Wavefront OBJ file of the C-alpha trace (Angstrom):
o trace
v 111.511 98.852 127.064
v 108.716 100.410 129.077
v 107.514 103.947 128.411
v 105.443 105.815 130.978
v 104.029 109.256 130.354
v 101.479 110.934 132.584
v 98.854 113.377 131.384
v 96.564 115.081 133.889
v 93.323 116.659 132.865
v 89.976 117.748 134.219
v 86.871 117.102 132.156
v 83.626 118.037 133.844
v 83.310 115.783 136.865
v 86.091 113.491 135.625
v 89.664 113.685 136.780
v 91.979 110.985 135.498
v 95.533 110.044 134.742
v 96.489 108.493 131.426
v 99.586 106.325 131.388
v 101.173 104.891 128.283
v 102.435 101.704 129.882
v 104.008 100.163 126.818
v 104.697 101.160 123.221
v 106.262 98.708 120.790
v 106.052 97.478 117.219
v 104.080 94.312 116.551
v 106.966 93.165 114.342
v 110.423 94.457 113.447
v 110.690 92.857 110.000
v 108.218 91.326 107.564
v 108.181 89.758 104.074
v 106.473 92.890 102.717
v 107.545 96.557 102.794
v 104.195 98.277 103.412
v 101.306 97.828 105.850
v 98.138 99.622 106.902
v 94.718 99.434 108.576
v 95.218 97.425 111.768
v 92.454 95.940 113.915
v 92.304 94.460 117.423
v 90.147 92.001 119.350
v 90.289 90.198 122.682
v 89.722 86.446 122.431
v 89.369 83.957 125.317
v 93.076 83.233 124.904
v 94.207 86.841 124.656
v 94.720 89.851 122.431
v 94.983 89.446 118.646
v 95.609 91.862 115.810
v 95.472 91.988 112.018
v 96.315 94.414 109.201
v 96.942 94.379 105.465
v 100.455 94.127 104.082
v 102.174 93.883 100.698
v 104.294 95.771 98.207
v 102.073 98.838 98.509
v 98.386 99.661 98.921
v 96.454 98.398 95.849
v 99.238 95.969 94.923
v 97.780 92.529 94.064
v 100.081 90.827 96.570
v 98.467 92.610 99.538
v 97.042 90.089 102.021
v 95.698 90.062 105.560
v 98.298 89.348 108.251
v 97.573 88.234 111.802
v 99.406 87.978 115.114
v 98.642 86.882 118.682
v 99.868 88.723 121.777
v 101.283 86.064 124.095
v 103.016 86.715 127.431
v 103.529 90.370 126.603
v 104.976 89.781 123.125
v 103.543 89.594 119.622
v 104.121 86.328 117.794
v 105.516 86.225 114.252
v 102.755 87.423 111.901
v 101.171 84.966 109.463
v 99.110 85.630 106.354
v 95.543 84.396 106.890
v 93.802 85.679 103.738
v 94.793 86.554 100.181
v 92.995 87.808 97.099
v 93.610 84.879 94.765
v 90.465 84.366 92.686
v 89.093 81.163 91.235
v 90.427 82.035 87.779
v 93.953 82.650 89.114
v 93.818 86.435 89.182
v 94.831 88.082 92.428
v 93.380 91.267 93.880
v 94.562 93.260 96.874
v 92.803 92.865 100.209
v 91.773 95.784 102.405
v 90.742 96.938 105.886
v 90.491 93.837 108.091
v 88.170 94.074 111.094
v 88.253 91.446 113.851
v 85.217 90.690 116.005
v 85.168 88.155 118.845
v 81.652 86.763 119.238
v 81.021 86.314 122.987
v 81.423 82.614 123.761
v 81.773 81.704 120.092
v 84.023 82.268 117.093
v 86.410 85.020 116.111
v 85.290 86.638 112.841
v 87.575 88.365 110.374
v 85.815 90.810 108.061
v 87.778 92.242 105.136
v 87.412 93.679 101.639
v 88.566 92.099 98.363
v 88.936 93.843 95.015
v 91.087 96.139 92.899
v 90.029 99.439 94.529
v 87.643 100.830 97.188
v 85.043 101.760 94.573
v 85.018 98.166 93.288
v 85.634 95.994 96.340
v 83.274 93.507 97.992
v 82.908 92.165 101.511
v 84.408 88.885 102.748
v 84.685 87.074 106.068
v 86.492 84.131 107.626
v 85.934 82.428 110.982
v 88.246 80.964 113.611
v 87.092 78.677 116.414
v 90.465 78.500 118.151
v 91.402 82.122 118.730
v 92.989 82.652 115.330
v 95.222 79.578 115.066
v 93.208 78.192 112.142
v 90.634 79.760 109.842
v 87.660 78.658 107.779
v 87.356 79.102 104.032
v 86.463 82.623 102.956
v 82.790 83.564 102.646
v 81.658 86.307 100.270
v 79.088 88.710 101.704
v 75.924 89.631 99.776
v 75.945 92.438 97.225
v 76.172 95.893 98.843
v 77.098 94.353 102.223
v 80.696 95.071 103.203
v 80.742 94.302 106.924
v 82.376 96.811 109.284
v 84.309 98.931 106.797
v 87.297 99.806 109.009
v 86.249 100.050 112.646
v 84.865 97.378 114.932
v 81.353 95.986 114.967
v 79.306 96.342 118.176
v 76.822 93.955 119.742
v 73.426 95.435 120.562
v 71.295 94.399 123.545
v 68.969 92.293 121.392
v 71.845 90.211 120.005
v 72.115 92.064 116.707
v 75.620 92.742 115.450
v 75.794 96.324 114.180
v 78.501 96.887 111.586
v 79.357 100.553 110.915
v 80.017 100.763 107.197
v 80.395 103.036 104.193
v 80.805 102.972 100.431
v 83.002 104.830 97.944
v 81.530 103.817 94.573
v 79.099 106.785 94.400
v 80.731 109.513 96.495
v 81.580 108.867 100.148
v 78.485 107.684 102.016
v 77.829 106.069 105.386
v 75.377 103.272 106.111
v 74.783 100.709 108.851
v 74.601 96.935 108.410
v 72.913 94.430 110.743
v 73.168 90.671 111.188
v 71.356 88.614 113.830
v 72.997 85.314 112.898
v 76.703 86.191 112.778
v 76.952 86.999 109.110
v 74.605 84.506 107.517
v 71.822 86.991 106.739
v 71.969 90.769 106.588
v 69.999 94.002 106.415
v 71.201 97.572 106.012
v 70.113 101.171 106.124
v 70.149 103.495 103.179
v 72.874 106.147 102.940
v 73.089 108.481 105.929
v 74.535 111.382 103.913
v 74.486 112.637 100.332
v 78.231 112.360 99.731
v 78.362 115.943 98.439
v 77.538 118.450 101.184
v 78.746 115.876 103.712
v 81.344 113.393 102.477
v 82.136 110.738 105.063
v 83.339 107.153 105.534
v 84.569 104.743 108.234
v 82.305 105.366 111.250
v 82.823 104.187 114.832
v 79.971 103.583 117.282
v 79.714 104.924 120.850
v 77.106 104.061 123.505
v 75.487 106.953 125.376
v 74.012 106.593 128.900
v 70.485 107.473 127.746
v 70.446 104.459 125.401
v 71.227 106.364 122.225
v 74.081 105.506 119.889
v 76.551 108.024 118.552
v 78.651 107.685 115.437
v 81.882 109.541 114.796
v 83.548 109.323 111.405
v 86.224 110.452 109.005
v 85.186 113.156 106.557
v 86.315 115.451 103.784
v 84.628 118.353 105.600
v 87.572 119.339 107.807
v 86.164 117.836 111.030
v 85.261 114.515 112.517
v 81.533 114.298 111.901
v 78.961 112.903 114.339
v 75.327 111.775 114.378
v 72.956 110.164 116.885
v 70.444 107.318 116.836
v 67.587 106.633 119.231
v 66.512 103.345 117.649
v 69.684 101.241 117.843
v 71.158 102.404 114.589
v 68.189 102.130 112.240
v 67.797 105.878 111.769
v 70.190 108.724 112.489
v 70.218 112.478 112.886
v 71.906 114.519 110.182
v 75.691 114.455 110.253
v 77.197 117.498 111.912
v 80.737 118.628 112.728
v 82.141 117.622 116.095
v 84.667 119.813 117.892
v 87.548 117.673 116.547
v 89.399 118.692 113.392
v 90.058 115.983 110.807
v 92.527 115.917 107.895
v 90.512 113.271 106.006
v 92.263 110.468 107.875
v 90.941 107.350 109.595
v 89.922 107.423 113.250
v 88.617 104.952 115.814
v 86.717 105.327 119.074
v 85.353 103.202 121.916
v 83.060 103.580 124.911
v 84.817 102.443 128.081
v 83.227 100.333 130.813
v 82.853 103.424 133.025
v 80.916 105.277 130.310
v 83.667 107.594 129.115
v 84.621 107.641 125.450
v 88.085 107.488 123.899
v 88.964 108.551 120.365
v 92.266 108.207 118.486
v 92.794 110.633 115.620
v 95.077 113.079 113.836
v 94.272 116.473 115.450
v 95.287 118.632 112.481
v 93.754 120.036 109.314
v 96.393 118.523 107.033
v 98.763 115.577 107.167
v 98.765 112.485 109.347
v 101.005 113.608 112.182
v 100.632 113.939 115.099
v 98.357 111.120 116.232
v 96.619 111.712 119.551
v 94.181 110.284 122.073
v 91.238 112.276 123.416
v 88.631 111.466 126.058
v 85.068 112.640 126.698
v 82.378 112.086 129.309
v 79.514 112.948 126.944
v 80.751 112.254 123.392
v 80.692 115.947 122.527
v 83.308 117.697 124.677
v 86.722 116.160 124.103
v 90.077 116.647 125.796
v 93.395 115.449 124.362
v 95.216 113.312 126.918
v 98.134 111.820 124.983
v 100.181 112.395 121.849
v 101.393 109.028 120.582
v 103.571 110.328 117.735
v 104.562 113.755 116.462
v 106.982 113.856 113.565
v 106.143 116.438 110.896
v 105.871 115.075 107.381
v 105.484 111.442 108.463
v 102.367 109.289 108.581
v 100.844 107.863 111.775
v 97.336 106.837 110.892
v 94.380 104.445 110.789
v 94.173 103.634 114.508
v 92.229 100.865 116.184
v 91.257 101.062 119.862
v 89.629 98.591 122.268
v 89.369 98.130 126.020
v 90.267 94.656 127.275
v 88.740 92.813 130.220
v 91.502 94.037 132.563
v 90.476 97.654 131.890
v 93.523 98.530 129.805
v 93.072 100.423 126.540
v 94.943 98.955 123.578
v 95.705 101.018 120.485
v 97.361 100.066 117.224
v 98.150 102.315 114.292
v 100.089 102.519 111.045
v 103.642 103.736 111.628
v 105.054 105.380 108.474
v 103.342 102.674 106.361
v 106.233 100.409 107.393
v 105.109 98.849 110.680
v 102.168 98.511 113.027
v 102.685 100.002 116.475
v 100.927 98.837 119.632
v 100.335 101.032 122.667
v 98.855 100.009 126.042
v 97.137 102.852 127.850
v 95.668 102.877 131.342
v 93.186 105.528 132.431
l 1 2 3 4 5 6 7 8 9 10 11 12 13 14 15 16 17 18 19 20 21 22 23 24 25 26 27 28 29 30 31 32 33 34 35 36 37 38 39 40 41 42 43 44 45 46 47 48 49 50 51 52 53 54 55 56 57 58 59 60 61 62 63 64 65 66 67 68 69 70 71 72 73 74 75 76 77 78 79 80 81 82 83 84 85 86 87 88 89 90 91 92 93 94 95 96 97 98 99 100 101 102 103 104 105 106 107 108 109 110 111 112 113 114 115 116 117 118 119 120 121 122 123 124 125 126 127 128 129 130 131 132 133 134 135 136 137 138 139 140 141 142 143 144 145 146 147 148 149 150 151 152 153 154 155 156 157 158 159 160 161 162 163 164 165 166 167 168 169 170 171 172 173 174 175 176 177 178 179 180 181 182 183 184 185 186 187 188 189 190 191 192 193 194 195 196 197 198 199 200 201 202 203 204 205 206 207 208 209 210 211 212 213 214 215 216 217 218 219 220 221 222 223 224 225 226 227 228 229 230 231 232 233 234 235 236 237 238 239 240 241 242 243 244 245 246 247 248 249 250 251 252 253 254 255 256 257 258 259 260 261 262 263 264 265 266 267 268 269 270 271 272 273 274 275 276 277 278 279 280 281 282 283 284 285 286 287 288 289 290 291 292 293 294 295 296 297 298 299 300 301 302 303 304 305 306 307 308 309 310 311 312 313 314 315 316 317 318 319 320 321 322 323 324 325 326 327 328 329
């Protein structure tokens, strides 16, 4: 079934039409009752997605599940990572993040461990678009990879991974790798975790060469900061104009320079879930409401723009399914 909604808006010099061309679940049934934290990437053979699924969040059976979008349909999901340890114990897995290296492998970053304040970073690699995967690699201590939202490639070839930690309050930091995850460096914390409590940043590219981060926070708003040295140092976190109920977000800079963010535009709860657009990263205009059902959860979005210009969004639907939306602007 095809859904088309049209939203007209004027934002500065921009006038645009947003069309939700398609909205459908990635799967209708699965061998697990609960899912969360989806991620998207475009490979040379097409769109792929992943998420974590199991009995419930924190359950030891939670693994990373993966699907390919082929001829307009998602294939049956398969589990591509689990938390079975060398001694036979099993821990839940968390927050997969896919990154397609231009001209090279597809990388899956994820977290392994009993809880967010104890987890560690892992990655796997695929050289065939996700059909097969390498053995898991454990990241160095205090390196987690992109914590929820996608990594971005800088002009000098460095992969910037927006990250955060939860073992000593909620604090942001940035991680860098120039050799696709073999060696790493990172910044110190970007906030104190007390006056500003924030995790799960996304990175935007501004026309003057600066980077902007937007992130989830416990401060009642999406927070933002700016970097003039490709992510090594940042301005102090400050509230954006977008309210935030302490729920995950994601954002992307489009090819034409505009920015898109997907978020819950309320102070409490995780409904509705909406899409907003900006020409400057500061002034935002809602252009679509993807779900609006009071008391339910629609959360943890992922958003990318594919090579055909379409914007693809996935998000958690009531913790039961992952929904996929194709948006054209």
